[in-house]
C-alpha positions in Angstrom: 18.7 -8.0 11.5 18.8 -4.2 11.8 16.2 -2.3 10.3 16.9 -1.1 6.7 14.6 2.1 6.5 14.1 5.6 8.5 11.5 5.8 10.9 8.4 6.9 9.9 9.1 5.6 6.4 5.6 4.8 5.2 3.9 7.8 7.2 0.3 8.9 5.3 0.1 5.5 3.9 -2.7 3.3 3.8 -2.3 -0.4 3.4 -5.1 -3.5 3.3 -3.1 -7.0 4.2 -5.2 -9.8 3.0 -4.4 -12.8 5.3 -2.9 -10.6 7.4 -3.9 -12.0 10.5 -1.2 -14.7 11.0 1.9 -15.7 9.4 3.4 -13.6 6.3 0.5 -11.5 6.4 1.0 -10.5 10.2 4.6 -10.0 9.5 4.7 -7.4 6.7 1.4 -5.6 8.2 4.0 -5.3 11.5 6.8 -3.7 9.9 4.0 -1.4 7.7 2.4 -0.4 11.1 6.1 0.3 12.5 7.3 2.3 10.0 4.2 4.8 10.1 1.3 3.3 8.2 -2.3 3.1 8.9 -2.7 -0.5 8.2 -5.7 -2.3 7.7 -5.6 -6.8 8.0 -8.6 -8.8 7.0 -9.2 -12.6 6.8 -12.0 -14.9 7.9 -10.9 -15.1 11.4 -11.7 -12.4 13.2 -10.9 -13.7 16.6 -7.7 -14.2 14.9 -7.5 -10.7 13.2 -8.4 -9.0 16.3 -5.9 -10.2 18.6 -3.8 -9.3 15.8 -4.7 -5.9 15.6 -4.5 -5.4 19.4 -0.6 -7.3 19.8 0.8 -5.1 17.3 -1.0 -1.7 18.5 0.4 -2.5 22.2 4.0 -3.1 20.7 3.8 -0.2 18.2 0.7 1.8 18.6 -1.0 3.5 15.5 -3.8 1.9 14.1 -4.7 -1.4 13.0 -8.0 -2.3 12.0 -9.8 -5.7 11.1 -12.3 -6.7 8.1 -13.6 -10.6 8.3 -14.2 -11.1 4.9 -14.3 -14.5 2.7 -12.4 -12.7 -0.4 -13.4 -15.6 -3.0 -17.2 -13.8 -2.9 -16.6 -10.4 -5.0 -19.8 -8.6 -3.3 -18.1 -8.8 0.5 -14.8 -7.7 -0.9 -16.3 -4.5 -2.8 -18.4 -4.0 0.4 -15.2 -4.0 2.6 -13.0 -1.6 0.5 -16.0 0.6 0.3 -16.1 0.8 4.1 -12.0 1.6 4.0 -12.5 3.9 1.6 -15.7 5.8 3.9 -13.2 5.4 6.9 -10.3 7.5 6.0 -9.9 8.1 2.4 -8.5 5.9 -0.7 -5.6 3.4 0.6 -2.4 3.4 -0.9 -1.4 0.0 -1.1 -2.9 -4.0 -0.9 -0.9 -6.9 0.1 -2.8 -10.1 -1.4 -1.3 -12.1 0.6 -4.5 -14.4 1.7 -3.9 -17.7 0.0 -4.9 -21.5 0.5 -2.9 -24.7 -0.7 -2.0 -28.0 0.2 0.1 -30.9 -1.1 -1.6 -33.7 -3.3 -1.0 -36.1 -6.0 -3.2 -34.3 -8.7 -4.9 -37.3 -9.7 -6.9 -37.8 -5.9 -7.8 -33.6 -6.7 -11.4 -33.6 -6.4 -13.4 -30.2 -7.9 -14.2 -28.7 -4.8 -10.2 -29.4 -3.3 -9.4 -27.3 -6.7 -11.8 -24.9 -6.4 -11.0 -23.9 -2.6 -7.5 -22.4 -3.4 -8.3 -21.5 -7.0 -11.4 -19.1 -5.3 -8.9 -17.7 -2.5 -5.9 -17.0 -5.2 -6.9 -16.7 -7.9 -10.5 -15.2 -7.7 -9.6 -13.4 -4.6 -6.5 -12.1 -5.9 -8.6 -10.3 -8.8 -11.6 -9.2 -6.9 -9.2 -7.4 -4.3 -7.1 -5.7 -6.9 -10.0 -4.7 -9.0 -12.2 -3.6 -6.0 -8.9 -1.1 -5.2 -7.5 0.0 -8.6 -11.6 1.2 -9.9 -11.5 3.4 -7.2 -8.3 4.4 -7.8 -8.5 5.2 -11.3 -12.3 7.2 -9.9 -10.5 9.1 -7.9 -7.5 9.4 -9.9 -4.8 8.8 -6.5 -2.1 6.4 -6.7 -1.7 3.1 -5.8 0.6 0.1 -4.9 -0.2 -3.7 -5.3 2.3 -6.6 -3.9 1.2 -10.1 -4.7 2.5 -13.2 -3.0 3.1 -15.5 -5.4 6.1 -18.6 -5.7 8.5 -19.7 -7.6 6.6 -22.1 -8.8 5.0 -19.2 -11.4 7.7 -19.8 -13.7 8.3 -23.3 -13.8 5.4 -25.3 -12.5 4.2 -26.8 -8.9 3.9 -30.9 -8.6 1.5 -32.0 -5.9 0.6 -28.1 -6.0 -1.0 -28.4 -8.7 -4.2 -25.6 -8.1 -1.9 -23.1 -6.5 0.5 -22.9 -9.2 -2.2 -22.3 -11.8 -3.6 -20.0 -10.0 -0.2 -18.1 -8.3 0.6 -18.4 -12.7 -2.4 -16.4 -13.4 -1.8 -13.7 -10.5 1.6 -13.0 -11.9 0.5 -12.3 -15.4 -2.5 -10.4 -13.7 0.5 -8.4 -12.4 2.7 -7.6 -15.8 -0.7 -6.4 -17.8 -2.3 -4.4 -15.0 0.9 -2.6 -14.7 0.9 -2.0 -18.4 -2.8 -1.1 -18.5 -3.1 1.4 -15.4 0.2 2.8 -15.7 -0.5 5.2 -16.9 -3.0 6.1 -13.7 0.0 5.7 -11.1 -0.9 2.7 -10.1 2.0 0.3 -9.5 1.6 -3.8 -9.7 4.8 -6.2 -8.6 4.8 -9.7 -6.7 6.9 -11.7 -4.5 8.4 -15.0 -5.1 9.3 -16.2 -1.5 11.1 -19.4 -1.1 10.4 -21.4 2.1 10.2 -18.8 5.0 9.1 -21.3 7.4 5.3 -20.9 9.4 2.9 -22.8 10.8 -0.1 -23.1 9.1 2.2 -23.5 5.5 4.3 -26.1 7.0 1.3 -28.0 8.1 -0.3 -28.8 4.7 3.2 -28.4 2.6 5.3 -29.9 4.9 3.2 -31.8 7.3 5.1 -33.9 10.1 8.0 -31.5 9.8 8.8 -28.9 11.9 9.7 -25.6 11.5 12.8 -25.2 11.9 13.6 -25.1 8.7 16.2 -28.2 8.6 14.5 -30.4 5.5 13.6 -27.4 3.5 17.1 -26.3 3.3 18.0 -28.9 0.5 18.2 -27.5 -2.9 19.1 -23.8 -1.6 22.6 -22.9 -2.4 22.9 -20.4 0.7 21.8 -23.6 3.3 19.1 -21.9 5.1 15.4 -21.0 4.9 14.3 -17.8 4.6 14.4 -14.9 7.4 11.3 -12.9 7.9 12.8 -9.7 8.1 14.8 -10.4 4.6 10.5 -10.4 3.3 9.7 -7.7 5.7 12.3 -5.3 3.7 11.4 -6.0 0.1 7.6 -5.3 1.3 8.2 -2.1 2.5 10.8 -1.8 -0.5 8.1 -2.1 -3.0 5.2 -0.5 -1.2 7.6 2.8 -0.5 7.4 5.9 -2.5 11.6 5.2 -3.3 10.9 3.0 -6.3 7.6 4.7 -8.5 9.7 3.4 -11.8 9.4 -0.4 -10.6 6.6 -1.7 -11.4 5.0 -5.4 -13.4 7.7 -7.5 -11.7 8.0 -10.4 -9.6 10.8 -10.6 -7.6 12.2 -14.2 -6.3 13.9 -14.2 -2.7 14.8 -18.2 -2.1 18.3 -18.2 -1.8 18.3 -19.1 -5.2 16.2 -22.1 -4.4 14.6 -21.7 -7.8 18.0 -21.7 -10.0 19.8 -24.6 -8.5 16.5 -27.0 -7.8 13.1 -25.6 -9.0 12.3 -24.7 -5.8 9.1 -26.9 -6.0 7.7 -30.1 -4.8 8.7 -32.6 -7.3 10.9 -34.3 -4.9 7.5 -36.1 -3.1 7.1 -38.9 -6.3 9.2 -40.7 -4.0 6.2 -41.4 -1.4 4.5 -44.6 -1.3 0.7 -44.8 -0.9 1.3 -45.4 2.5 3.5 -42.3 3.0 1.0 -40.2 1.1 -2.4 -41.1 3.5 0.0 -40.5 6.7 0.2 -36.9 5.0 -3.5 -36.7 4.1 -4.9 -37.1 7.6 -2.4 -34.6 9.0 -3.4 -32.1 6.6 -7.3 -33.1 7.2 -6.4 -32.1 10.9 -4.7 -28.6 10.5 -8.0 -28.1 8.8 -10.5 -29.0 11.2 -8.4 -27.0 13.5 -8.9 -23.9 11.6 -12.2 -24.6 10.5 -13.4 -24.5 14.7 -11.6 -21.6 15.0 -13.6 -19.8 12.1 -16.5 -21.1 14.5 -15.3 -19.4 17.4 
């Protein structure tokens, strides 16, 4: 897919992407870098972040700096944002991309499982947004926040209730702060992607299925899953200076899947207990691999 944007579009921008080492976060970070921004990525796996930074700079040049942080801890987030501010001045943009999710019958959820998702998505997104927004206001500079949500914020997410609840809260944060912080020149918007296959998401939301997207086309009128360039183009547009009047919006990019079929996991109500047990084991295996990587 040809690029929509001129070279150097984001020159002078300083953008932080949470969960920027893998998946959608990595894709957006790469496009910001390619278009001239100075990029920061954060997450819990320092080795993954560092590898991503090296690969992106080798490909595009520029600057990608990494911070290992648990965004569920407000003090850790504030320390990281302070360090970034001290390393060249204020950020101009923040992407709340870090997330956690897995499919499960809600009756089987534990408080620990719920808190793990809510801590990252709900609390973490607020901590990141607040730490940047407070500094933007104090410094008298403009800023832009993009939060990666889901169409479930409008119609609910059966079998993904912790994520649906948390992302719905971030959607309301987006609308609320767009109004409250608009006088300071701070914009907040959100993107609600449909299926954009990534390894991490598929292991927890479609365990046992490949990322080629075949089974995820069901219920999508356009008959396909999303292409990464399409998501990156939207994320770049929202972060650019060309849409200064656009704020407080959550934009779906899902091939009309939400309009046609709700875009959620209601179909999983047909699964047997044995099928759920198999899925739980696959999800547990993916989580164990991630934990092992964080300890390296």
